[in-house]
VMD Tcl script that builds the backbone (N, CA, C; Angstrom):
set m [mol new atoms 570]
animate dup $m
set s [atomselect $m all]
$s set {name element resname resid chain x y z} {
  {N N MET 1 A 22.645 43.048 72.830}
  {CA C MET 1 A 21.845 41.425 73.705}
  {C C MET 1 A 20.637 42.751 73.963}
  {N N HIS 2 A 20.480 43.471 74.540}
  {CA C HIS 2 A 19.065 44.612 74.667}
  {C C HIS 2 A 18.116 44.266 73.932}
  {N N GLU 3 A 18.763 45.314 72.539}
  {CA C GLU 3 A 18.356 45.241 71.391}
  {C C GLU 3 A 17.889 44.419 71.297}
  {N N VAL 4 A 18.574 43.433 70.767}
  {CA C VAL 4 A 17.941 41.814 70.265}
  {C C VAL 4 A 16.859 41.500 70.963}
  {N N ASN 5 A 17.438 40.401 72.473}
  {CA C ASN 5 A 16.140 40.333 73.271}
  {C C ASN 5 A 15.193 40.812 73.834}
  {N N THR 6 A 15.794 41.743 74.288}
  {CA C THR 6 A 14.596 42.260 75.035}
  {C C THR 6 A 13.439 43.550 73.746}
  {N N LEU 7 A 13.878 44.349 73.186}
  {CA C LEU 7 A 14.167 45.080 72.147}
  {C C LEU 7 A 13.481 44.050 71.506}
  {N N GLY 8 A 13.709 43.610 70.566}
  {CA C GLY 8 A 13.250 42.794 69.308}
  {C C GLY 8 A 12.326 41.956 70.081}
  {N N LEU 9 A 12.408 40.996 71.035}
  {CA C LEU 9 A 11.059 40.504 71.267}
  {C C LEU 9 A 10.255 40.991 70.886}
  {N N TYR 10 A 10.137 42.303 72.246}
  {CA C TYR 10 A 9.099 43.171 72.203}
  {C C TYR 10 A 8.351 43.344 70.832}
  {N N ALA 11 A 9.230 44.576 70.052}
  {CA C ALA 11 A 8.739 44.882 68.533}
  {C C ALA 11 A 7.964 43.887 67.859}
  {N N THR 12 A 8.824 42.638 67.739}
  {CA C THR 12 A 7.731 40.978 67.044}
  {C C THR 12 A 6.605 40.465 67.512}
  {N N VAL 13 A 6.439 41.277 68.442}
  {CA C VAL 13 A 5.165 40.599 69.637}
  {C C VAL 13 A 4.923 41.795 69.140}
  {N N GLN 14 A 4.892 42.831 69.753}
  {CA C GLN 14 A 3.845 43.797 69.183}
  {C C GLN 14 A 2.994 43.971 67.476}
  {N N SER 15 A 4.208 43.500 66.485}
  {CA C SER 15 A 3.699 43.033 65.435}
  {C C SER 15 A 2.565 41.704 64.919}
  {N N ILE 16 A 2.692 40.776 65.497}
  {CA C ILE 16 A 1.784 40.169 66.179}
  {C C ILE 16 A 0.616 40.191 66.369}
  {N N LEU 17 A 0.663 41.005 67.496}
  {CA C LEU 17 A -0.899 40.906 68.236}
  {C C LEU 17 A -1.859 41.500 67.077}
  {N N PRO 18 A -1.640 42.095 66.525}
  {CA C PRO 18 A -2.873 41.997 65.783}
  {C C PRO 18 A -3.282 41.307 65.522}
  {N N HIS 19 A -2.682 40.540 64.396}
  {CA C HIS 19 A -3.094 39.187 64.172}
  {C C HIS 19 A -3.875 38.095 64.672}
  {N N PHE 20 A -3.264 38.098 65.509}
  {CA C PHE 20 A -3.504 36.926 66.867}
  {C C PHE 20 A -5.213 37.082 66.923}
  {N N TYR 21 A -5.350 38.731 66.903}
  {CA C TYR 21 A -6.218 39.717 68.152}
  {C C TYR 21 A -7.331 39.451 66.568}
  {N N ALA 22 A -7.033 39.510 65.669}
  {CA C ALA 22 A -8.367 39.385 64.261}
  {C C ALA 22 A -8.941 38.280 64.276}
  {N N ARG 23 A -7.934 37.308 64.404}
  {CA C ARG 23 A -7.883 35.819 64.525}
  {C C ARG 23 A -9.017 35.149 65.591}
  {N N SER 24 A -8.956 36.079 66.590}
  {CA C SER 24 A -8.682 35.675 68.110}
  {C C SER 24 A -8.573 34.510 68.590}
  {N N LYS 25 A -7.563 33.908 68.156}
  {CA C LYS 25 A -6.120 33.144 68.300}
  {C C LYS 25 A -5.005 33.070 68.361}
  {N N GLY 26 A -4.506 32.596 68.776}
  {CA C GLY 26 A -2.879 32.764 69.051}
  {C C GLY 26 A -1.877 31.697 69.885}
  {N N ARG 27 A -0.706 31.450 69.276}
  {CA C ARG 27 A -0.275 30.603 70.092}
  {C C ARG 27 A 1.718 31.273 70.233}
  {N N LEU 28 A 2.260 31.434 71.359}
  {CA C LEU 28 A 3.549 32.120 71.089}
  {C C LEU 28 A 4.482 31.528 72.120}
  {N N VAL 29 A 5.462 30.856 71.855}
  {CA C VAL 29 A 6.374 30.702 72.427}
  {C C VAL 29 A 8.300 30.933 72.744}
  {N N ILE 30 A 8.079 31.385 73.360}
  {CA C ILE 30 A 9.281 32.245 73.394}
  {C C ILE 30 A 10.303 31.999 74.725}
  {N N VAL 31 A 11.903 32.061 73.255}
  {CA C VAL 31 A 12.777 31.094 74.275}
  {C C VAL 31 A 13.510 31.778 75.442}
  {N N SER 32 A 13.044 32.216 76.551}
  {CA C SER 32 A 13.515 32.387 77.759}
  {C C SER 32 A 13.390 32.198 79.134}
  {N N PRO 33 A 13.968 31.510 79.979}
  {CA C PRO 33 A 14.118 30.657 81.164}
  {C C PRO 33 A 13.665 30.924 82.362}
  {N N PRO 34 A 13.130 30.451 83.070}
  {CA C PRO 34 A 12.687 30.537 83.892}
  {C C PRO 34 A 13.036 31.827 85.331}
  {N N ILE 35 A 12.520 32.383 85.846}
  {CA C ILE 35 A 13.342 33.721 86.554}
  {C C ILE 35 A 13.557 32.561 88.280}
  {N N TYR 36 A 14.738 32.667 88.729}
  {CA C TYR 36 A 15.319 31.771 89.695}
  {C C TYR 36 A 16.774 32.641 90.228}
  {N N SER 37 A 17.288 32.455 90.704}
  {CA C SER 37 A 18.575 33.301 91.406}
  {C C SER 37 A 19.794 32.738 90.904}
  {N N ARG 38 A 19.843 31.653 90.767}
  {CA C ARG 38 A 21.244 31.186 90.243}
  {C C ARG 38 A 21.082 31.656 88.950}
  {N N PHE 39 A 20.774 31.875 87.913}
  {CA C PHE 39 A 20.524 31.809 86.376}
  {C C PHE 39 A 21.697 33.372 86.638}
  {N N PRO 40 A 21.268 34.217 87.239}
  {CA C PRO 40 A 22.658 35.373 86.214}
  {C C PRO 40 A 24.044 35.233 86.749}
  {N N ARG 41 A 24.085 34.347 87.440}
  {CA C ARG 41 A 25.445 33.727 88.320}
  {C C ARG 41 A 26.739 34.453 86.752}
  {N N GLY 42 A 27.374 34.698 86.714}
  {CA C GLY 42 A 28.134 34.878 85.470}
  {C C GLY 42 A 27.711 35.997 84.748}
  {N N LYS 43 A 26.597 35.890 84.124}
  {CA C LYS 43 A 26.304 36.526 83.120}
  {C C LYS 43 A 25.026 37.065 83.548}
  {N N ALA 44 A 25.431 38.334 84.627}
  {CA C ALA 44 A 24.253 39.590 85.015}
  {C C ALA 44 A 23.115 39.858 83.955}
  {N N ALA 45 A 24.081 40.675 83.003}
  {CA C ALA 45 A 23.681 41.302 81.542}
  {C C ALA 45 A 22.677 40.961 80.799}
  {N N TYR 46 A 23.324 39.377 80.334}
  {CA C TYR 46 A 22.829 38.786 79.691}
  {C C TYR 46 A 21.312 38.076 80.173}
  {N N ALA 47 A 21.583 37.724 81.334}
  {CA C ALA 47 A 20.170 36.881 82.736}
  {C C ALA 47 A 19.473 38.674 82.259}
  {N N MET 48 A 19.376 39.422 82.311}
  {CA C MET 48 A 18.772 40.573 82.355}
  {C C MET 48 A 17.646 41.073 81.650}
  {N N THR 49 A 18.383 40.355 80.141}
  {CA C THR 49 A 17.626 40.722 78.951}
  {C C THR 49 A 16.488 39.115 78.698}
  {N N LYS 50 A 17.028 37.946 79.076}
  {CA C LYS 50 A 16.343 36.838 79.118}
  {C C LYS 50 A 14.998 36.926 80.634}
  {N N PHE 51 A 15.518 37.767 81.531}
  {CA C PHE 51 A 14.265 38.077 82.367}
  {C C PHE 51 A 13.577 39.033 81.945}
  {N N ALA 52 A 13.698 39.341 81.227}
  {CA C ALA 52 A 12.871 40.638 80.748}
  {C C ALA 52 A 11.675 39.860 79.193}
  {N N MET 53 A 12.900 39.366 79.047}
  {CA C MET 53 A 11.586 38.652 77.661}
  {C C MET 53 A 10.858 37.729 78.481}
  {N N THR 54 A 10.688 37.311 79.904}
  {CA C THR 54 A 10.298 35.950 80.688}
  {C C THR 54 A 9.289 36.906 81.315}
  {N N THR 55 A 9.741 38.099 81.689}
  {CA C THR 55 A 8.240 38.660 82.538}
  {C C THR 55 A 7.152 39.562 81.057}
  {N N LEU 56 A 7.916 39.668 79.702}
  {CA C LEU 56 A 7.125 39.999 78.648}
  {C C LEU 56 A 5.865 38.987 78.240}
  {N N MET 57 A 6.440 37.594 78.687}
  {CA C MET 57 A 6.079 36.023 78.553}
  {C C MET 57 A 4.808 36.380 79.434}
  {N N ILE 58 A 5.375 37.076 80.912}
  {CA C ILE 58 A 3.832 36.876 82.152}
  {C C ILE 58 A 2.952 37.694 81.435}
  {N N GLY 59 A 3.469 38.787 81.715}
  {CA C GLY 59 A 2.230 39.835 81.227}
  {C C GLY 59 A 1.626 40.043 80.113}
  {N N LEU 60 A 1.771 38.744 78.789}
  {CA C LEU 60 A 1.253 39.070 77.963}
  {C C LEU 60 A -0.041 37.142 78.561}
  {N N TYR 61 A 0.616 37.244 79.862}
  {CA C TYR 61 A -0.328 35.991 79.911}
  {C C TYR 61 A -1.875 36.363 80.411}
  {N N HIS 62 A -0.876 37.330 81.292}
  {CA C HIS 62 A -2.247 38.489 81.888}
  {C C HIS 62 A -3.261 38.820 80.907}
  {N N ASP 63 A -3.152 39.489 79.774}
  {CA C ASP 63 A -3.580 40.077 78.711}
  {C C ASP 63 A -4.401 39.152 78.357}
  {N N PHE 64 A -3.979 37.913 77.722}
  {CA C PHE 64 A -4.746 37.346 77.213}
  {C C PHE 64 A -6.015 37.060 77.886}
  {N N LYS 65 A -5.426 36.581 78.991}
  {CA C LYS 65 A -6.635 36.260 80.287}
  {C C LYS 65 A -7.619 37.156 79.843}
  {N N ARG 66 A -7.027 38.482 80.232}
  {CA C ARG 66 A -8.178 39.059 80.097}
  {C C ARG 66 A -8.767 39.357 78.951}
  {N N ARG 67 A -8.833 38.885 77.471}
  {CA C ARG 67 A -9.230 39.344 76.576}
  {C C ARG 67 A -9.876 38.073 76.414}
  {N N LYS 68 A -9.511 37.100 77.081}
  {CA C LYS 68 A -10.404 35.976 76.849}
  {C C LYS 68 A -11.842 35.901 77.702}
  {N N VAL 69 A -11.751 37.024 78.745}
  {CA C VAL 69 A -13.048 37.092 79.615}
  {C C VAL 69 A -13.906 37.923 78.568}
  {N N ALA 70 A -13.367 39.244 77.962}
  {CA C ALA 70 A -14.201 39.966 77.758}
  {C C ALA 70 A -13.989 39.422 76.041}
  {N N THR 71 A -13.533 38.942 75.422}
  {CA C THR 71 A -13.708 38.441 74.273}
  {C C THR 71 A -13.985 37.023 73.271}
  {N N GLY 72 A -13.537 36.023 74.445}
  {CA C GLY 72 A -13.059 35.077 74.366}
  {C C GLY 72 A -12.523 34.115 73.202}
  {N N PHE 73 A -11.300 35.347 73.126}
  {CA C PHE 73 A -10.054 34.904 72.930}
  {C C PHE 73 A -9.402 33.992 73.014}
  {N N ASP 74 A -8.582 32.978 72.242}
  {CA C ASP 74 A -8.306 31.795 72.770}
  {C C ASP 74 A -6.656 31.890 72.406}
  {N N GLY 75 A -5.665 32.432 72.879}
  {CA C GLY 75 A -4.126 32.696 73.423}
  {C C GLY 75 A -3.360 32.264 74.157}
  {N N GLY 76 A -2.213 31.535 74.006}
  {CA C GLY 76 A -1.347 31.031 75.153}
  {C C GLY 76 A -0.364 31.551 74.729}
  {N N VAL 77 A 0.427 31.495 75.667}
  {CA C VAL 77 A 1.920 31.664 75.769}
  {C C VAL 77 A 2.494 31.699 77.491}
  {N N CYS 78 A 4.109 30.776 76.068}
  {CA C CYS 78 A 4.826 30.724 77.871}
  {C C CYS 78 A 6.250 30.699 77.066}
  {N N SER 79 A 7.666 30.555 77.741}
  {CA C SER 79 A 8.661 30.594 77.584}
  {C C SER 79 A 9.014 29.076 77.536}
  {N N ILE 80 A 9.996 29.232 76.917}
  {CA C ILE 80 A 10.396 27.279 77.410}
  {C C ILE 80 A 12.093 27.899 77.202}
  {N N TRP 81 A 12.618 26.443 77.751}
  {CA C TRP 81 A 14.642 26.875 78.375}
  {C C TRP 81 A 14.704 25.217 78.318}
  {N N PRO 82 A 16.145 24.870 77.814}
  {CA C PRO 82 A 16.387 23.937 77.484}
  {C C PRO 82 A 17.321 23.384 79.170}
  {N N ALA 83 A 16.920 22.513 79.700}
  {CA C ALA 83 A 16.806 21.686 80.805}
  {C C ALA 83 A 18.456 21.641 81.019}
  {N N ALA 84 A 19.210 20.749 79.781}
  {CA C ALA 84 A 20.187 20.426 80.154}
  {C C ALA 84 A 20.774 20.894 78.518}
  {N N ALA 85 A 22.078 20.904 78.318}
  {CA C ALA 85 A 22.946 21.595 77.547}
  {C C ALA 85 A 22.624 20.771 76.297}
  {N N ILE 86 A 22.220 22.045 75.296}
  {CA C ILE 86 A 21.831 21.305 73.845}
  {C C ILE 86 A 22.569 21.418 72.981}
  {N N VAL 87 A 23.078 20.717 71.833}
  {CA C VAL 87 A 23.590 21.087 70.353}
  {C C VAL 87 A 23.349 22.442 69.749}
  {N N SER 88 A 24.242 23.094 69.969}
  {CA C SER 88 A 23.506 24.790 69.529}
  {C C SER 88 A 25.111 25.694 69.306}
  {N N ALA 89 A 24.983 26.640 68.303}
  {CA C ALA 89 A 26.088 27.811 67.980}
  {C C ALA 89 A 27.046 27.667 69.756}
  {N N ALA 90 A 26.037 27.694 70.488}
  {CA C ALA 90 A 26.530 28.075 71.886}
  {C C ALA 90 A 27.474 27.505 72.374}
  {N N THR 91 A 27.649 25.663 72.064}
  {CA C THR 91 A 27.980 24.807 72.807}
  {C C THR 91 A 28.578 24.025 71.744}
  {N N GLU 92 A 28.977 25.054 70.348}
  {CA C GLU 92 A 30.036 23.897 69.576}
  {C C GLU 92 A 31.285 23.828 70.201}
  {N N PHE 93 A 31.864 25.004 70.478}
  {CA C PHE 93 A 33.539 24.686 71.113}
  {C C PHE 93 A 33.361 24.417 72.945}
  {N N THR 94 A 34.072 23.277 72.851}
  {CA C THR 94 A 34.425 22.942 74.134}
  {C C THR 94 A 35.755 22.646 74.252}
  {N N ARG 95 A 35.935 23.208 75.853}
  {CA C ARG 95 A 37.324 23.271 76.475}
  {C C ARG 95 A 37.961 21.817 75.980}
  {N N PRO 96 A 39.553 21.624 76.013}
  {CA C PRO 96 A 39.755 20.225 75.375}
  {C C PRO 96 A 39.895 19.121 76.754}
  {N N GLY 97 A 39.812 18.399 76.643}
  {CA C GLY 97 A 39.710 16.841 77.639}
  {C C GLY 97 A 38.304 17.372 78.268}
  {N N SER 98 A 37.432 17.812 78.300}
  {CA C SER 98 A 36.313 18.017 78.784}
  {C C SER 98 A 34.800 17.473 78.341}
  {N N LYS 99 A 34.632 16.720 78.873}
  {CA C LYS 99 A 33.296 15.502 78.624}
  {C C LYS 99 A 32.054 16.182 78.363}
  {N N VAL 100 A 31.966 15.587 77.175}
  {CA C VAL 100 A 30.808 16.674 76.024}
  {C C VAL 100 A 29.410 16.056 76.793}
  {N N GLU 101 A 28.418 16.780 77.379}
  {CA C GLU 101 A 27.091 16.296 77.396}
  {C C GLU 101 A 26.167 17.103 77.228}
  {N N LEU 102 A 25.571 16.473 75.896}
  {CA C LEU 102 A 24.674 17.996 75.164}
  {C C LEU 102 A 23.456 16.447 75.096}
  {N N ARG 103 A 22.385 17.756 74.820}
  {CA C ARG 103 A 21.060 16.851 74.043}
  {C C ARG 103 A 21.472 17.469 72.948}
  {N N LYS 104 A 20.261 16.375 72.164}
  {CA C LYS 104 A 20.477 16.763 70.634}
  {C C LYS 104 A 19.418 17.799 70.991}
  {N N SER 105 A 19.205 18.940 69.671}
  {CA C SER 105 A 18.031 20.256 69.515}
  {C C SER 105 A 16.931 19.393 69.736}
  {N N GLU 106 A 17.141 18.543 68.882}
  {CA C GLU 106 A 15.215 17.934 68.528}
  {C C GLU 106 A 14.538 17.833 70.045}
  {N N ILE 107 A 15.329 17.452 71.177}
  {CA C ILE 107 A 14.275 17.579 72.181}
  {C C ILE 107 A 13.369 19.159 72.655}
  {N N PHE 108 A 13.832 20.180 72.321}
  {CA C PHE 108 A 13.619 21.532 72.351}
  {C C PHE 108 A 12.732 21.552 70.984}
  {N N ALA 109 A 12.784 21.160 69.466}
  {CA C ALA 109 A 11.744 21.121 69.407}
  {C C ALA 109 A 10.649 20.583 69.373}
  {N N ASP 110 A 10.532 19.095 70.248}
  {CA C ASP 110 A 9.530 18.437 70.157}
  {C C ASP 110 A 8.960 19.142 71.354}
  {N N ALA 111 A 9.189 19.439 72.607}
  {CA C ALA 111 A 8.945 20.503 73.687}
  {C C ALA 111 A 8.091 21.049 72.822}
  {N N ILE 112 A 8.719 22.412 72.052}
  {CA C ILE 112 A 7.726 23.327 71.406}
  {C C ILE 112 A 6.967 22.785 70.233}
  {N N LEU 113 A 6.908 21.898 69.480}
  {CA C LEU 113 A 5.606 21.244 69.030}
  {C C LEU 113 A 4.666 20.904 70.288}
  {N N ALA 114 A 5.056 20.364 70.861}
  {CA C ALA 114 A 4.151 19.838 72.138}
  {C C ALA 114 A 2.844 20.975 72.321}
  {N N ILE 115 A 3.579 22.175 72.325}
  {CA C ILE 115 A 3.332 23.515 73.217}
  {C C ILE 115 A 2.111 23.693 71.723}
  {N N LEU 116 A 2.531 23.461 70.938}
  {CA C LEU 116 A 2.028 24.537 69.395}
  {C C LEU 116 A 0.933 23.407 69.011}
  {N N GLN 117 A 0.855 22.107 69.595}
  {CA C GLN 117 A -0.273 21.573 69.058}
  {C C GLN 117 A -1.423 21.000 70.199}
  {N N GLU 118 A -0.924 21.319 71.662}
  {CA C GLU 118 A -1.694 21.350 72.968}
  {C C GLU 118 A -3.172 22.060 72.284}
  {N N LEU 119 A -3.974 21.832 72.782}
  {CA C LEU 119 A -5.171 21.996 72.011}
  {C C LEU 119 A -6.199 23.156 73.552}
  {N N ASP 120 A -5.618 23.043 74.907}
  {CA C ASP 120 A -6.010 23.467 76.045}
  {C C ASP 120 A -4.994 24.115 76.326}
  {N N VAL 121 A -5.192 25.584 75.992}
  {CA C VAL 121 A -3.740 26.398 76.451}
  {C C VAL 121 A -3.876 26.764 77.925}
  {N N THR 122 A -4.829 26.377 78.706}
  {CA C THR 122 A -4.817 26.557 80.227}
  {C C THR 122 A -3.360 25.379 80.604}
  {N N ARG 123 A -2.887 24.614 79.670}
  {CA C ARG 123 A -2.311 23.365 80.522}
  {C C ARG 123 A -0.655 23.823 79.804}
  {N N PHE 124 A -0.194 25.148 79.421}
  {CA C PHE 124 A 0.904 25.871 79.380}
  {C C PHE 124 A 1.039 27.392 79.177}
  {N N SER 125 A -0.173 27.307 79.281}
  {CA C SER 125 A 0.232 29.085 79.291}
  {C C SER 125 A 0.280 30.046 80.491}
  {N N GLY 126 A 1.633 31.066 80.683}
  {CA C GLY 126 A 2.056 31.840 81.703}
  {C C GLY 126 A 3.260 30.936 82.126}
  {N N LYS 127 A 3.912 29.915 81.991}
  {CA C LYS 127 A 4.338 29.336 82.602}
  {C C LYS 127 A 6.194 29.450 82.038}
  {N N ALA 128 A 6.902 29.971 82.682}
  {CA C ALA 128 A 8.517 29.333 82.299}
  {C C ALA 128 A 9.014 27.982 82.282}
  {N N TRP 129 A 8.540 27.206 81.260}
  {CA C TRP 129 A 8.607 25.959 80.921}
  {C C TRP 129 A 10.276 25.405 80.709}
  {N N LEU 130 A 10.498 24.559 81.193}
  {CA C LEU 130 A 11.878 23.815 80.826}
  {C C LEU 130 A 11.463 22.435 79.748}
  {N N ASP 131 A 12.191 22.216 78.729}
  {CA C ASP 131 A 12.039 21.374 77.710}
  {C C ASP 131 A 11.383 20.006 78.394}
  {N N GLU 132 A 11.862 19.104 79.064}
  {CA C GLU 132 A 12.364 18.404 79.611}
  {C C GLU 132 A 11.191 18.192 80.504}
  {N N ASP 133 A 10.773 19.302 81.535}
  {CA C ASP 133 A 10.257 19.452 81.772}
  {C C ASP 133 A 8.182 19.456 81.651}
  {N N PHE 134 A 7.997 19.960 80.700}
  {CA C PHE 134 A 7.020 20.083 79.755}
  {C C PHE 134 A 6.151 19.154 79.005}
  {N N LEU 135 A 7.425 18.408 78.401}
  {CA C LEU 135 A 7.577 16.887 78.018}
  {C C LEU 135 A 6.898 15.851 78.636}
  {N N ARG 136 A 7.694 16.015 80.404}
  {CA C ARG 136 A 7.402 14.934 81.224}
  {C C ARG 136 A 5.744 14.890 81.896}
  {N N GLU 137 A 5.403 16.334 82.208}
  {CA C GLU 137 A 4.471 16.798 82.983}
  {C C GLU 137 A 3.121 16.543 81.894}
  {N N LEU 138 A 3.393 16.786 80.840}
  {CA C LEU 138 A 2.199 17.187 79.623}
  {C C LEU 138 A 1.961 16.307 78.622}
  {N N LYS 139 A 3.384 15.416 78.806}
  {CA C LYS 139 A 3.563 14.607 77.422}
  {C C LYS 139 A 4.118 13.140 77.845}
  {N N GLY 140 A 3.657 12.838 79.113}
  {CA C GLY 140 A 4.429 11.629 79.636}
  {C C GLY 140 A 5.635 11.251 79.357}
  {N N VAL 141 A 6.374 11.804 78.380}
  {CA C VAL 141 A 8.133 11.269 78.509}
  {C C VAL 141 A 8.907 11.267 79.699}
  {N N THR 142 A 9.273 10.078 79.649}
  {CA C THR 142 A 10.077 9.322 80.866}
  {C C THR 142 A 11.481 9.356 80.946}
  {N N ASP 143 A 11.817 9.165 79.346}
  {CA C ASP 143 A 12.769 8.718 79.199}
  {C C ASP 143 A 13.487 9.483 78.283}
  {N N PHE 144 A 14.829 10.455 78.345}
  {CA C PHE 144 A 14.966 11.239 77.814}
  {C C PHE 144 A 16.800 10.930 77.448}
  {N N ASP 145 A 16.640 9.392 77.097}
  {CA C ASP 145 A 18.120 9.176 76.893}
  {C C ASP 145 A 18.616 9.153 75.819}
  {N N GLY 146 A 17.276 8.727 74.498}
  {CA C GLY 146 A 17.744 8.948 73.287}
  {C C GLY 146 A 18.132 10.366 72.536}
  {N N TYR 147 A 17.487 11.108 73.650}
  {CA C TYR 147 A 18.027 12.627 73.098}
  {C C TYR 147 A 19.287 13.160 73.087}
  {N N ALA 148 A 20.509 11.983 73.837}
  {CA C ALA 148 A 21.529 12.154 73.459}
  {C C ALA 148 A 22.344 12.602 72.580}
  {N N ALA 149 A 22.862 13.205 72.246}
  {CA C ALA 149 A 24.105 13.767 71.467}
  {C C ALA 149 A 24.866 12.550 70.619}
  {N N THR 150 A 25.465 12.055 71.873}
  {CA C THR 150 A 26.499 11.071 72.002}
  {C C THR 150 A 26.093 9.552 72.738}
  {N N LYS 151 A 25.620 8.848 71.879}
  {CA C LYS 151 A 25.007 7.961 72.547}
  {C C LYS 151 A 25.849 7.227 73.562}
  {N N GLY 152 A 24.691 6.929 74.835}
  {CA C GLY 152 A 25.934 6.207 75.911}
  {C C GLY 152 A 25.935 7.056 77.018}
  {N N VAL 153 A 26.134 8.351 76.512}
  {CA C VAL 153 A 26.341 9.316 77.806}
  {C C VAL 153 A 25.058 9.683 78.406}
  {N N LYS 154 A 25.230 9.390 79.453}
  {CA C LYS 154 A 23.910 10.081 80.833}
  {C C LYS 154 A 24.175 11.834 80.848}
  {N N VAL 155 A 23.428 12.329 79.852}
  {CA C VAL 155 A 23.377 13.551 79.635}
  {C C VAL 155 A 22.818 14.170 81.136}
  {N N ARG 156 A 23.718 15.095 81.687}
  {CA C ARG 156 A 23.014 16.091 83.112}
  {C C ARG 156 A 22.304 16.979 83.085}
  {N N ARG 157 A 21.597 17.349 83.714}
  {CA C ARG 157 A 20.804 18.554 83.777}
  {C C ARG 157 A 21.461 19.899 84.348}
  {N N ILE 158 A 21.148 20.522 83.733}
  {CA C ILE 158 A 22.095 21.625 84.320}
  {C C ILE 158 A 20.591 22.632 84.788}
  {N N MET 159 A 20.121 22.268 84.929}
  {CA C MET 159 A 18.461 23.686 85.553}
  {C C MET 159 A 18.495 22.990 86.865}
  {N N PRO 160 A 17.673 23.740 88.146}
  {CA C PRO 160 A 17.488 22.981 89.227}
  {C C PRO 160 A 16.308 22.192 88.711}
  {N N ALA 161 A 16.245 20.823 89.676}
  {CA C ALA 161 A 14.938 20.002 89.558}
  {C C ALA 161 A 13.986 20.759 90.335}
  {N N LYS 162 A 14.024 21.931 91.241}
  {CA C LYS 162 A 12.701 22.528 91.402}
  {C C LYS 162 A 12.952 24.052 91.054}
  {N N LEU 163 A 12.054 24.439 90.380}
  {CA C LEU 163 A 12.238 26.175 90.155}
  {C C LEU 163 A 11.002 26.694 91.154}
  {N N PRO 164 A 11.202 27.960 91.636}
  {CA C PRO 164 A 10.183 28.706 92.467}
  {C C PRO 164 A 8.774 29.090 91.904}
  {N N SER 165 A 8.087 29.311 92.374}
  {CA C SER 165 A 7.109 29.784 91.847}
  {C C SER 165 A 6.900 31.041 92.382}
  {N N LEU 166 A 6.393 31.993 91.363}
  {CA C LEU 166 A 6.352 33.455 91.248}
  {C C LEU 166 A 5.091 33.927 91.467}
  {N N GLU 167 A 3.622 32.914 91.460}
  {CA C GLU 167 A 2.692 33.157 91.431}
  {C C GLU 167 A 2.312 33.600 93.086}
  {N N VAL 168 A 1.268 34.787 92.952}
  {CA C VAL 168 A 0.774 34.695 94.068}
  {C C VAL 168 A -0.752 34.760 94.345}
  {N N GLU 169 A -1.567 35.494 95.213}
  {CA C GLU 169 A -3.079 35.248 95.022}
  {C C GLU 169 A -3.316 36.601 94.706}
  {N N GLU 170 A -3.881 36.490 93.425}
  {CA C GLU 170 A -4.919 37.575 92.990}
  {C C GLU 170 A -5.817 38.518 93.389}
  {N N GLU 171 A -5.726 39.186 93.139}
  {CA C GLU 171 A -7.030 40.347 93.524}
  {C C GLU 171 A -8.149 40.302 92.257}
  {N N GLU 172 A -8.551 40.515 92.713}
  {CA C GLU 172 A -10.741 40.176 91.963}
  {C C GLU 172 A -10.607 41.579 91.374}
  {N N ASP 173 A -10.116 42.984 91.350}
  {CA C ASP 173 A -10.216 43.979 91.009}
  {C C ASP 173 A -8.866 44.572 90.524}
  {N N GLU 174 A -8.274 44.462 89.551}
  {CA C GLU 174 A -6.626 44.927 89.289}
  {C C GLU 174 A -7.138 46.735 89.040}
  {N N GLY 175 A -7.920 47.407 89.381}
  {CA C GLY 175 A -8.335 48.573 89.467}
  {C C GLY 175 A -8.470 49.296 87.723}
  {N N ASP 176 A -7.949 50.613 88.065}
  {CA C ASP 176 A -8.327 51.131 86.673}
  {C C ASP 176 A -7.130 51.417 85.768}
  {N N LYS 177 A -7.382 50.582 84.571}
  {CA C LYS 177 A -5.668 50.809 83.468}
  {C C LYS 177 A -5.733 51.883 82.741}
  {N N MET 178 A -4.806 51.703 82.431}
  {CA C MET 178 A -3.892 53.078 81.737}
  {C C MET 178 A -3.539 52.639 80.416}
  {N N ASN 179 A -4.595 53.254 79.415}
  {CA C ASN 179 A -4.229 52.614 77.777}
  {C C ASN 179 A -3.219 53.750 77.242}
  {N N SER 180 A -1.632 53.859 77.679}
  {CA C SER 180 A -0.968 55.129 77.191}
  {C C SER 180 A -0.902 55.405 75.589}
  {N N VAL 181 A -1.432 54.253 74.748}
  {CA C VAL 181 A -1.578 54.480 73.264}
  {C C VAL 181 A -3.300 55.368 73.047}
  {N N GLN 182 A -4.137 55.520 73.847}
  {CA C GLN 182 A -5.205 55.145 73.511}
  {C C GLN 182 A -5.156 57.409 74.467}
  {N N LEU 183 A -4.445 56.926 74.940}
  {CA C LEU 183 A -4.278 58.334 75.683}
  {C C LEU 183 A -3.396 59.371 74.709}
  {N N ARG 184 A -2.313 58.850 73.919}
  {CA C ARG 184 A -1.542 59.177 73.278}
  {C C ARG 184 A -2.653 60.310 72.177}
  {N N LYS 185 A -3.383 59.217 71.410}
  {CA C LYS 185 A -4.524 59.670 70.434}
  {C C LYS 185 A -5.174 60.564 70.607}
  {N N GLU 186 A -5.716 60.612 72.576}
  {CA C GLU 186 A -6.446 61.824 72.910}
  {C C GLU 186 A -6.145 63.303 73.066}
  {N N ARG 187 A -4.803 63.026 73.532}
  {CA C ARG 187 A -4.418 64.404 73.258}
  {C C ARG 187 A -3.354 64.305 72.162}
  {N N ALA 188 A -3.076 64.305 71.276}
  {CA C ALA 188 A -3.012 64.053 69.627}
  {C C ALA 188 A -4.100 65.001 69.447}
  {N N LYS 189 A -5.437 64.450 69.463}
  {CA C LYS 189 A -6.601 65.432 68.920}
  {C C LYS 189 A -6.747 66.902 69.999}
  {N N LEU 190 A -6.113 67.400 70.927}
  {CA C LEU 190 A -5.858 68.800 71.348}
  {C C LEU 190 A -5.935 69.587 70.588}
}
mol reanalyze $m
mol bondsrecalc $m
mol representation Tube
mol addrep $m
């Protein structure tokens, strides 16, 4: 899990950033959850990898903001996660007799497309979204019944209705930054 979720994402991001920076723009949507207390229950190792993915998103958000000030870079990054269970490989098996409350995967696709089409990156960037919340807050969608995998089934939201904010008041001066890549190059020349 750590190699795929954490290291795989990190390697992928490292490979695309030069292209974003060369174009002076880019949008990145990471499939990872908001960070909150209940998510790791019963799945700590998995949650660690997913929280690492969300942490990378937050770090990239700050890097993109600095790059915008320095170069005018028009980049945005956010995370997205389903608010309710969606049809996927993870949900294809159900317990006998259990009530199936799933949404079609189209809700996830619609939210991601809406993020990628959003012209103003400040509306979505730096936040760990739930698909339903993004569509409601930024696109005005209020009826999600059409996304139910089984017609007429009211799909229960499994994520908290309100998530905690991890934002704190930022300092104007972040102090000296160390560029470890540049430092390694300089040391190699010695």
